C-alpha positions, 0 to 999 in steps of 0.5 A: 715293869708295870709292877716293879718299876725298880727293875727297869734299866735305863729309858728306851732310846728313840731308835728302840722306840721308833722301830716298836711303833712302826711294827705295832702299826704294820701289825695293825694295818696302820702303816699309813704309807698309801694314799687314802683312795685306791687308784681310779682305774680299779672302778673301771674296765676296757679302754677307760681303765687302761687310759686311767692306769696309763695316766697313773703310770705316767705320773709315776715315771715323771716322779722318778725321772724328776727325782733322777735329774737330781744326781748329775753323770759323769757323761753330763756335758757340765761335768765333762767340762769341769773335768777337762779343767781338772786335767788341765790344771793336773798337766800343768802341776806335772808338766805333762801332756796327753802322751803321759795322761794316756799312758797308765804306767805314768799314772801308777808311777805318780800316785798321790799318796799324801794329804799335802800333794792332794791339797795341791791339786783339789780343795781338801778339808781339815778334817779330810786333811788330817785323817789322811795324815793319820792313815798314813802315819799308822800304815793304813793304805792310801792312794789315788791315781790322778785320773781319779783326782780329776773326776773330784770336785776342785772346789770341794763344795760337797754337791756332787762328788761326795760319793768319789771322795768317800771311796778313797778318802778314809774318815777319821773314825775309820783310821782311828778304829783301824789302828785299834784293831791292829794294834789288838791281837785278838781282833782279826780284820779278815771280816770274810774269814777268807782265811778259813776258805783258802785251801792254798795260797792265792785261792778262796773257795766258797761255791761248788763250781767257783773259785777265786784266783788272787794273783796279786793283792794291791790296786791302783787305789784303795776303796776304804770299804774294802773287804780285803784291805787286811791283805793289802799292804799299800796302794800298787806295792811292788811285792803285792804279786803272788810269787811265782811258785805259789801262783803255779801251785794254785793254778795246778790246784785248779787244774786238778779240781775238776769240779771247778767250772768258773775261775774269778781271776781278782785280788787286788787288782789283776789288771795291774799285772803286765800283758805278758804276766796276765796272759799267762795266767789265762793260758794256763786256765784256758789249758784245763778242759773243765774250766768253762768260764774266766771272770776277771775282777777288775776297777781299772775302768773306773780308776784307770781307764787308760790301763785298757789298752788295745794290747791288753784287750787282745791278750785277754780276748783271745781266750774268749771262745764262744761255745767253749770258753767265756771271758767276762769282766766284772768291773765296779762303778759305785755312782753315776759320777764315775761313768765317763767318756774314758770309762765308756771307751774301756768298757767298749774295747772289750765289748767290741770283741764280744766280752761282756762287761758286769757291774758289782755295786756296794751299797753305802751311805754315800749312794743310798739316796732315793734313785741314786743307784737306780741312775746308775743302773740306767747309766750302766746299761747305756755305757755297755755294763750289766748290773750283776750284783749289789752287796750290802756294805760288809758289817765291819766296826771300822766302816760304820759310816759306810753301812745302810740298814738292810731295809733301805736296799730292800725299799730301794729295789721294790720303790725306786729300780722297779720303776725303770725297765727290767733291763736296767735293774738286773742286779741281785741284791746280796748280803755277803756271809762270812766263811759261806758266801752270798745270801740273796736278800729277795728270798725272804725265806733266808733270813729272819729278824730275831731282835731288836737292840735297845739302841734300835739295830735289828738282828737278823739270822741269816741262813746258809746258801746250802740251806736244805742241801747240807747242815750248816750254821747260821750267821747272826749280824747286827745291822745299823739302826734305821732311826740314826740313818734317817737322822743322818739323811736329814743332816745331809739335806734329805726329807726323812718322809721321803723314806717313811715305808723303810720301817716295813722292810725286813 
């Protein structure tokens, strides 16, 4: 280009130049992410060094705790009061009492399915209203339980419920792209290529000893970024359960595939099944001596805690036999504001019977601010939930607004979660590779950055989990731009300088 400037294309974008600038700074040792002087304790030994080091650690802890206080939790007294007022407003709107509110069937019978009804309950912006209307017009699943509506900021001030709204209110861009994809016969919405990993209806298998059983393909409400939204027709749809014949054949398949030692019963949300239906499935699995562990994947402790009744808990926990068979609950809290007294009670009902509850978090733009998910981990442990996986948001084009650079997730683990005790940062950070399964992001040897595109996006090559065990294709993934991510944070009131080391995570 120096000798033939006429051969140059469009001028490089700021995103691309920012990537190259930080790459060269890192190579030359000029990243400037550290203070000019090393810590004072390094110049001493013994008790003096220990006291200086302790003072440094206290400063780090105070800084982390100060940042953590930015994020209110659902157990905070002020939020509990606000939500109590929200609940009272819902009581008046629906003309109900505690009796109906505490009945999960009432909630599933009164799911909010329209923008106009939602606007009667909480403030909804014109943009949110239009997007919901467009989603319904284009048959994109939308619905919210009354309980989850009660968690929203009734005035929509945007101060503390953005992660909650982002869960269930589809952005206009998402609706537009989903609609175009549905109309394109050559476009598959099966991002994880589950159709290539389903040997029989109702079954998905990506690993040697674990299998997914999907007895129902609907939920009490739909997460916008759901990886199985291509299979879900509507919220709490009547015909979403796997037919009895297909379910029997799926269970027979598990029974005959004796290499399977663990079954994840998920969907959709299997706790939408009646107690006796779920109990029959668990009983069939419990009869298989090769099945040592049954996981139940459900978001009801978060979106519909009323579902966790004493009768349901008895139906589930009777199959938990220490030393012989383990029952686990895996749920999905996204934000500290979702942890409420009701959610904690639901969790503790399982815990009282010795059943552990784990959490899978999806790392999205809406919970990616400094220390936001670290606070979640802290609060989860106090609630009785063990952090299990933190998944990088899927790379679906329709959900671009939810995606975060991989570098930000790596930064969060190293610079934020690492400042908290190990008991609250037990989650494994992963990238879910289509067809193949989870790639562990802590293991840098399992991926490579192979390109930086002119728009500043990094291109990664992910190695399969079977690496060195079997010959398998790699997976090439185009990430989102760090530069644009930081600009978006700035527009939302964050200081990009607080994230300055993000460029040096690969």
